[in-house]
C-alpha positions as protocol buffer text, in pm:
chain_id: "A"
residue {
  index: 1
  type: MET
  ca { x: 264 y: 4018 z: 18697 }
}
residue {
  index: 2
  type: HIS
  ca { x: 242 y: 3977 z: 19020 }
}
residue {
  index: 3
  type: GLY
  ca { x: 639 y: 4013 z: 19144 }
}
residue {
  index: 4
  type: GLN
  ca { x: 600 y: 4417 z: 18983 }
}
residue {
  index: 5
  type: ARG
  ca { x: 328 y: 4443 z: 19184 }
}
residue {
  index: 6
  type: VAL
  ca { x: 63 y: 4477 z: 18945 }
}
residue {
  index: 7
  type: ARG
  ca { x: -323 y: 4320 z: 18988 }
}
residue {
  index: 8
  type: GLY
  ca { x: -495 y: 4230 z: 18650 }
}
residue {
  index: 9
  type: LEU
  ca { x: -826 y: 4068 z: 18499 }
}
residue {
  index: 10
  type: ALA
  ca { x: -790 y: 4050 z: 18058 }
}
residue {
  index: 11
  type: PHE
  ca { x: -1227 y: 4016 z: 17849 }
}
residue {
  index: 12
  type: ARG
  ca { x: -1214 y: 3913 z: 17580 }
}
residue {
  index: 13
  type: THR
  ca { x: -1481 y: 3981 z: 17307 }
}
residue {
  index: 14
  type: PRO
  ca { x: -1536 y: 3953 z: 16996 }
}
residue {
  index: 15
  type: GLY
  ca { x: -1293 y: 4166 z: 16829 }
}
residue {
  index: 16
  type: VAL
  ca { x: -1156 y: 4356 z: 17136 }
}
residue {
  index: 17
  type: ALA
  ca { x: -907 y: 4318 z: 17320 }
}
residue {
  index: 18
  type: CYS
  ca { x: -958 y: 4495 z: 17696 }
}
residue {
  index: 19
  type: TRP
  ca { x: -721 y: 4452 z: 17998 }
}
residue {
  index: 20
  type: ALA
  ca { x: -807 y: 4562 z: 18311 }
}
residue {
  index: 21
  type: GLY
  ca { x: -575 y: 4668 z: 18588 }
}
residue {
  index: 22
  type: ARG
  ca { x: -426 y: 4863 z: 18903 }
}
residue {
  index: 23
  type: ARG
  ca { x: -62 y: 4977 z: 18976 }
}
residue {
  index: 24
  type: PRO
  ca { x: -35 y: 5045 z: 19293 }
}
residue {
  index: 25
  type: GLY
  ca { x: 262 y: 5322 z: 19311 }
}
residue {
  index: 26
  type: ARG
  ca { x: 405 y: 5402 z: 18933 }
}
residue {
  index: 27
  type: HIS
  ca { x: 24 y: 5421 z: 18740 }
}
residue {
  index: 28
  type: ALA
  ca { x: 110 y: 5581 z: 18400 }
}
residue {
  index: 29
  type: SER
  ca { x: 448 y: 5300 z: 18389 }
}
residue {
  index: 30
  type: ALA
  ca { x: 707 y: 5421 z: 18134 }
}
residue {
  index: 31
  type: ARG
  ca { x: 603 y: 5147 z: 17913 }
}
residue {
  index: 32
  type: LEU
  ca { x: 256 y: 4950 z: 18037 }
}
residue {
  index: 33
  type: ARG
  ca { x: 403 y: 4673 z: 17882 }
}
residue {
  index: 34
  type: GLY
  ca { x: 261 y: 4803 z: 17521 }
}
residue {
  index: 35
  type: ALA
  ca { x: 475 y: 4567 z: 17331 }
}
residue {
  index: 36
  type: GLU
  ca { x: 330 y: 4265 z: 17410 }
}
residue {
  index: 37
  type: ARG
  ca { x: -13 y: 4432 z: 17450 }
}
residue {
  index: 38
  type: ASP
  ca { x: 34 y: 4545 z: 17075 }
}
residue {
  index: 39
  type: ARG
  ca { x: 168 y: 4231 z: 17016 }
}
residue {
  index: 40
  type: LEU
  ca { x: -106 y: 4035 z: 17129 }
}
residue {
  index: 41
  type: ALA
  ca { x: -391 y: 4287 z: 16998 }
}
residue {
  index: 42
  type: GLY
  ca { x: -245 y: 4276 z: 16663 }
}
residue {
  index: 43
  type: ARG
  ca { x: -471 y: 4521 z: 16492 }
}
residue {
  index: 44
  type: LYS
  ca { x: -751 y: 4438 z: 16639 }
}
residue {
  index: 45
  type: PRO
  ca { x: -915 y: 4736 z: 16917 }
}
residue {
  index: 46
  type: TYR
  ca { x: -807 y: 4718 z: 17313 }
}
residue {
  index: 47
  type: LEU
  ca { x: -821 y: 4992 z: 17554 }
}
residue {
  index: 48
  type: LEU
  ca { x: -686 y: 4933 z: 17937 }
}
residue {
  index: 49
  type: LEU
  ca { x: -961 y: 5007 z: 18245 }
}
residue {
  index: 50
  type: MET
  ca { x: -767 y: 5195 z: 18559 }
}
residue {
  index: 51
  type: ASN
  ca { x: -867 y: 5097 z: 18882 }
}
residue {
  index: 52
  type: THR
  ca { x: -676 y: 5368 z: 19127 }
}
residue {
  index: 53
  type: ASP
  ca { x: -807 y: 5648 z: 19340 }
}
residue {
  index: 54
  type: PHE
  ca { x: -846 y: 5884 z: 19074 }
}
residue {
  index: 55
  type: GLU
  ca { x: -896 y: 6176 z: 19407 }
}
residue {
  index: 56
  type: ALA
  ca { x: -479 y: 6140 z: 19370 }
}
residue {
  index: 57
  type: PHE
  ca { x: -539 y: 6003 z: 19023 }
}
residue {
  index: 58
  type: GLY
  ca { x: -550 y: 6407 z: 18885 }
}
residue {
  index: 59
  type: PRO
  ca { x: -524 y: 6601 z: 18583 }
}
residue {
  index: 60
  type: GLU
  ca { x: -201 y: 6537 z: 18529 }
}
residue {
  index: 61
  type: LEU
  ca { x: -120 y: 6183 z: 18615 }
}
residue {
  index: 62
  type: VAL
  ca { x: -457 y: 6149 z: 18321 }
}
residue {
  index: 63
  type: GLU
  ca { x: -283 y: 6266 z: 18099 }
}
residue {
  index: 64
  type: ARG
  ca { x: 23 y: 6075 z: 18118 }
}
residue {
  index: 65
  type: TYR
  ca { x: -197 y: 5765 z: 18142 }
}
residue {
  index: 66
  type: PHE
  ca { x: -373 y: 5921 z: 17810 }
}
residue {
  index: 67
  type: GLN
  ca { x: 15 y: 5922 z: 17650 }
}
residue {
  index: 68
  type: ARG
  ca { x: 99 y: 5652 z: 17737 }
}
residue {
  index: 69
  type: SER
  ca { x: -172 y: 5553 z: 17588 }
}
residue {
  index: 70
  type: LEU
  ca { x: -204 y: 5737 z: 17245 }
}
residue {
  index: 71
  type: PHE
  ca { x: 193 y: 5642 z: 17171 }
}
residue {
  index: 72
  type: TYR
  ca { x: 106 y: 5221 z: 17212 }
}
residue {
  index: 73
  type: GLY
  ca { x: -282 y: 5340 z: 17051 }
}
residue {
  index: 74
  type: MET
  ca { x: -482 y: 5176 z: 17309 }
}
residue {
  index: 75
  type: TYR
  ca { x: -752 y: 5335 z: 17472 }
}
residue {
  index: 76
  type: PRO
  ca { x: -725 y: 5406 z: 17830 }
}
residue {
  index: 77
  type: SER
  ca { x: -1075 y: 5404 z: 18023 }
}
residue {
  index: 78
  type: MET
  ca { x: -1131 y: 5466 z: 18379 }
}
residue {
  index: 79
  type: PHE
  ca { x: -1349 y: 5255 z: 18644 }
}
residue {
  index: 80
  type: SER
  ca { x: -1317 y: 5297 z: 18997 }
}
residue {
  index: 81
  type: ARG
  ca { x: -1028 y: 5299 z: 19308 }
}
residue {
  index: 82
  type: ASN
  ca { x: -1134 y: 4926 z: 19391 }
}
residue {
  index: 83
  type: ALA
  ca { x: -1300 y: 4754 z: 19098 }
}
residue {
  index: 84
  type: ALA
  ca { x: -1678 y: 4842 z: 19263 }
}
residue {
  index: 85
  type: GLU
  ca { x: -1703 y: 5121 z: 19434 }
}
residue {
  index: 86
  type: ASN
  ca { x: -1711 y: 5480 z: 19338 }
}
residue {
  index: 87
  type: PRO
  ca { x: -1650 y: 5417 z: 18999 }
}
residue {
  index: 88
  type: TYR
  ca { x: -1502 y: 5705 z: 18783 }
}
residue {
  index: 89
  type: TRP
  ca { x: -1831 y: 5782 z: 18613 }
}
residue {
  index: 90
  type: ARG
  ca { x: -2077 y: 5854 z: 18839 }
}
residue {
  index: 91
  type: ASN
  ca { x: -1822 y: 6100 z: 18994 }
}
residue {
  index: 92
  type: PRO
  ca { x: -1877 y: 6401 z: 18762 }
}
residue {
  index: 93
  type: ALA
  ca { x: -1644 y: 6635 z: 18964 }
}
residue {
  index: 94
  type: TRP
  ca { x: -1415 y: 6354 z: 18831 }
}
residue {
  index: 95
  type: TYR
  ca { x: -1477 y: 6291 z: 18462 }
}
residue {
  index: 96
  type: GLY
  ca { x: -1610 y: 6697 z: 18438 }
}
residue {
  index: 97
  type: ARG
  ca { x: -1201 y: 6774 z: 18516 }
}
residue {
  index: 98
  type: ASP
  ca { x: -1097 y: 6575 z: 18289 }
}
residue {
  index: 99
  type: ARG
  ca { x: -1343 y: 6617 z: 17967 }
}
residue {
  index: 100
  type: PRO
  ca { x: -1088 y: 6820 z: 17817 }
}
residue {
  index: 101
  type: LEU
  ca { x: -848 y: 6565 z: 17813 }
}
residue {
  index: 102
  type: PHE
  ca { x: -1089 y: 6306 z: 17664 }
}
residue {
  index: 103
  type: ARG
  ca { x: -1191 y: 6546 z: 17391 }
}
residue {
  index: 104
  type: ARG
  ca { x: -824 y: 6612 z: 17297 }
}
residue {
  index: 105
  type: TYR
  ca { x: -703 y: 6286 z: 17287 }
}
residue {
  index: 106
  type: ILE
  ca { x: -984 y: 6050 z: 17246 }
}
residue {
  index: 107
  type: PRO
  ca { x: -1039 y: 6129 z: 16860 }
}
residue {
  index: 108
  type: LEU
  ca { x: -644 y: 6062 z: 16768 }
}
residue {
  index: 109
  type: ILE
  ca { x: -645 y: 5737 z: 16985 }
}
residue {
  index: 110
  type: ARG
  ca { x: -965 y: 5662 z: 16768 }
}
residue {
  index: 111
  type: ARG
  ca { x: -731 y: 5724 z: 16464 }
}
residue {
  index: 112
  type: ILE
  ca { x: -461 y: 5573 z: 16489 }
}
residue {
  index: 113
  type: ALA
  ca { x: -606 y: 5236 z: 16628 }
}
residue {
  index: 114
  type: GLU
  ca { x: -829 y: 5262 z: 16348 }
}
residue {
  index: 115
  type: ALA
  ca { x: -548 y: 5317 z: 16089 }
}
residue {
  index: 116
  type: GLY
  ca { x: -426 y: 4970 z: 16325 }
}
residue {
  index: 117
  type: TRP
  ca { x: -79 y: 4862 z: 16457 }
}
residue {
  index: 118
  type: GLN
  ca { x: 234 y: 4782 z: 16257 }
}
residue {
  index: 119
  type: PRO
  ca { x: 514 y: 4539 z: 16408 }
}
residue {
  index: 120
  type: VAL
  ca { x: 814 y: 4670 z: 16189 }
}
residue {
  index: 121
  type: THR
  ca { x: 802 y: 5067 z: 16254 }
}
residue {
  index: 122
  type: GLU
  ca { x: 996 y: 5121 z: 15911 }
}
residue {
  index: 123
  type: ALA
  ca { x: 1129 y: 5412 z: 16101 }
}
residue {
  index: 124
  type: VAL
  ca { x: 1424 y: 5523 z: 16367 }
}
residue {
  index: 125
  type: CYS
  ca { x: 1485 y: 5785 z: 16587 }
}
residue {
  index: 126
  type: GLU
  ca { x: 1742 y: 6015 z: 16787 }
}
residue {
  index: 127
  type: PRO
  ca { x: 1796 y: 5970 z: 17046 }
}
residue {
  index: 128
  type: ALA
  ca { x: 1716 y: 5618 z: 17151 }
}
residue {
  index: 129
  type: ALA
  ca { x: 1519 y: 5699 z: 17432 }
}
residue {
  index: 130
  type: ILE
  ca { x: 1236 y: 5814 z: 17196 }
}
residue {
  index: 131
  type: LEU
  ca { x: 1096 y: 5535 z: 17130 }
}
residue {
  index: 132
  type: VAL
  ca { x: 828 y: 5464 z: 16742 }
}
residue {
  index: 133
  type: GLU
  ca { x: 584 y: 5246 z: 16692 }
}
residue {
  index: 134
  type: ARG
  ca { x: 414 y: 5306 z: 16379 }
}
residue {
  index: 135
  type: PHE
  ca { x: -21 y: 5236 z: 16240 }
}
residue {
  index: 136
  type: GLY
  ca { x: -67 y: 5229 z: 15872 }
}
residue {
  index: 137
  type: PRO
  ca { x: -122 y: 5226 z: 15582 }
}
residue {
  index: 138
  type: VAL
  ca { x: -489 y: 5391 z: 15602 }
}
residue {
  index: 139
  type: ALA
  ca { x: -650 y: 5405 z: 15300 }
}
residue {
  index: 140
  type: ASP
  ca { x: -486 y: 5708 z: 15117 }
}
residue {
  index: 141
  type: GLY
  ca { x: -203 y: 5615 z: 15184 }
}
residue {
  index: 142
  type: THR
  ca { x: -120 y: 5791 z: 15524 }
}
residue {
  index: 143
  type: VAL
  ca { x: 109 y: 5635 z: 15806 }
}
residue {
  index: 144
  type: TYR
  ca { x: 89 y: 5653 z: 16171 }
}
residue {
  index: 145
  type: TYR
  ca { x: 392 y: 5701 z: 16352 }
}
residue {
  index: 146
  type: THR
  ca { x: 352 y: 5773 z: 16758 }
}
residue {
  index: 147
  type: LEU
  ca { x: 654 y: 5896 z: 16919 }
}
residue {
  index: 148
  type: LEU
  ca { x: 741 y: 5849 z: 17315 }
}
residue {
  index: 149
  type: ASN
  ca { x: 1015 y: 6040 z: 17514 }
}
residue {
  index: 150
  type: ASP
  ca { x: 1095 y: 5788 z: 17734 }
}
residue {
  index: 151
  type: GLY
  ca { x: 1354 y: 6014 z: 17962 }
}
residue {
  index: 152
  type: GLY
  ca { x: 1276 y: 6226 z: 18239 }
}
residue {
  index: 153
  type: THR
  ca { x: 1402 y: 6510 z: 18052 }
}
residue {
  index: 154
  type: PRO
  ca { x: 1351 y: 6715 z: 17762 }
}
residue {
  index: 155
  type: VAL
  ca { x: 1440 y: 6611 z: 17441 }
}
residue {
  index: 156
  type: GLU
  ca { x: 1510 y: 6699 z: 17067 }
}
residue {
  index: 157
  type: GLY
  ca { x: 1535 y: 6472 z: 16810 }
}
residue {
  index: 158
  type: TRP
  ca { x: 1502 y: 6317 z: 16455 }
}
residue {
  index: 159
  type: LEU
  ca { x: 1233 y: 6124 z: 16310 }
}
residue {
  index: 160
  type: ARG
  ca { x: 1368 y: 5917 z: 15971 }
}
residue {
  index: 161
  type: PRO
  ca { x: 1226 y: 5640 z: 15768 }
}
residue {
  index: 162
  type: VAL
  ca { x: 1419 y: 5343 z: 15663 }
}
residue {
  index: 163
  type: ALA
  ca { x: 1488 y: 5373 z: 15262 }
}
residue {
  index: 164
  type: GLY
  ca { x: 1271 y: 5280 z: 15074 }
}
residue {
  index: 165
  type: ALA
  ca { x: 947 y: 5370 z: 15299 }
}
residue {
  index: 166
  type: PHE
  ca { x: 907 y: 5686 z: 15091 }
}
residue {
  index: 167
  type: PRO
  ca { x: 958 y: 5735 z: 14788 }
}
residue {
  index: 168
  type: ASP
  ca { x: 1093 y: 6041 z: 14825 }
}
residue {
  index: 169
  type: PRO
  ca { x: 1018 y: 6152 z: 15195 }
}
residue {
  index: 170
  type: ALA
  ca { x: 1160 y: 6532 z: 15120 }
}
residue {
  index: 171
  type: ARG
  ca { x: 805 y: 6537 z: 14958 }
}
residue {
  index: 172
  type: VAL
  ca { x: 556 y: 6411 z: 15188 }
}
residue {
  index: 173
  type: ILE
  ca { x: 379 y: 6675 z: 15425 }
}
residue {
  index: 174
  type: ALA
  ca { x: 438 y: 6532 z: 15835 }
}
residue {
  index: 175
  type: THR
  ca { x: 259 y: 6700 z: 16041 }
}
residue {
  index: 176
  type: GLU
  ca { x: 279 y: 6606 z: 16459 }
}
residue {
  index: 177
  type: PHE
  ca { x: -147 y: 6627 z: 16564 }
}
residue {
  index: 178
  type: LEU
  ca { x: -85 y: 6718 z: 16890 }
}
residue {
  index: 179
  type: SER
  ca { x: 62 y: 7056 z: 16784 }
}
residue {
  index: 180
  type: GLY
  ca { x: -105 y: 7035 z: 16486 }
}
residue {
  index: 181
  type: GLU
  ca { x: 250 y: 7232 z: 16386 }
}
residue {
  index: 182
  type: ARG
  ca { x: 415 y: 7028 z: 15989 }
}
residue {
  index: 183
  type: LEU
  ca { x: 749 y: 6942 z: 16020 }
}
residue {
  index: 184
  type: ALA
  ca { x: 1027 y: 7006 z: 15766 }
}
residue {
  index: 185
  type: TRP
  ca { x: 1233 y: 6735 z: 15613 }
}
residue {
  index: 186
  type: SER
  ca { x: 1619 y: 6775 z: 15666 }
}
residue {
  index: 187
  type: GLY
  ca { x: 1835 y: 6475 z: 15558 }
}
residue {
  index: 188
  type: GLN
  ca { x: 1817 y: 6442 z: 15960 }
}
residue {
  index: 189
  type: GLY
  ca { x: 1437 y: 6386 z: 15959 }
}
residue {
  index: 190
  type: TRP
  ca { x: 1153 y: 6529 z: 16093 }
}
residue {
  index: 191
  type: ARG
  ca { x: 1231 y: 6730 z: 16367 }
}
residue {
  index: 192
  type: VAL
  ca { x: 1096 y: 6664 z: 16729 }
}
residue {
  index: 193
  type: VAL
  ca { x: 1080 y: 6816 z: 17030 }
}
residue {
  index: 194
  type: MET
  ca { x: 955 y: 6648 z: 17339 }
}
residue {
  index: 195
  type: GLY
  ca { x: 847 y: 6742 z: 17669 }
}
residue {
  index: 196
  type: ALA
  ca { x: 989 y: 6454 z: 17982 }
}
residue {
  index: 197
  type: GLY
  ca { x: 738 y: 6104 z: 17939 }
}
residue {
  index: 198
  type: ALA
  ca { x: 512 y: 6321 z: 17645 }
}
residue {
  index: 199
  type: SER
  ca { x: 408 y: 6150 z: 17334 }
}
residue {
  index: 200
  type: ALA
  ca { x: 421 y: 6278 z: 16954 }
}
residue {
  index: 201
  type: VAL
  ca { x: 129 y: 6154 z: 16670 }
}
residue {
  index: 202
  type: VAL
  ca { x: 331 y: 6245 z: 16297 }
}
residue {
  index: 203
  type: GLY
  ca { x: 119 y: 6168 z: 16046 }
}
residue {
  index: 204
  type: VAL
  ca { x: 275 y: 6110 z: 15677 }
}
residue {
  index: 205
  type: GLU
  ca { x: 88 y: 6178 z: 15372 }
}
residue {
  index: 206
  type: ARG
  ca { x: 193 y: 6257 z: 15030 }
}
residue {
  index: 207
  type: ALA
  ca { x: 148 y: 6576 z: 14928 }
}
residue {
  index: 208
  type: PRO
  ca { x: -65 y: 6634 z: 14647 }
}
């Protein structure tokens, strides 16, 4: 990790995986080494602890950090610039500024984290610039797909489950939870439109 200019400290708590780290340059890096962390944590809750200058780490970067956390189903959190002084949660100007982002993203992150990450996605997305992870199913059969546009430009794509993932994809309900949009099925899959570096959550549930 040091070769990538990352400083980190891992904490071990029964049932929870926690990583505290700081990336001096690209705070919300595209991959966040999320694949490795998902494999290590499995279905256990996993959280990231951000150490950075929160005056410079404004709402745009906080939202990007939350979107990356959402894609991997990992809880975000904040500490301080040097993991010691002037912590984020003692500065109302910072957490008040970011409150709308916490209210928007944390319930969704909780929902998919509790559904449980699955190593086999059972879905693909075209173009390949859109990455896919799968969580669930939960008790009622709902499956959550998280998507990440890992490119630098907006993209239109298609999320398509593999054969056999659902008896009839045209007869299920697919909803993108950040926008609340109901996604229509076509022969190519469910159409998604994503901004540069943006994430999305598609919940797929059986029609009544």
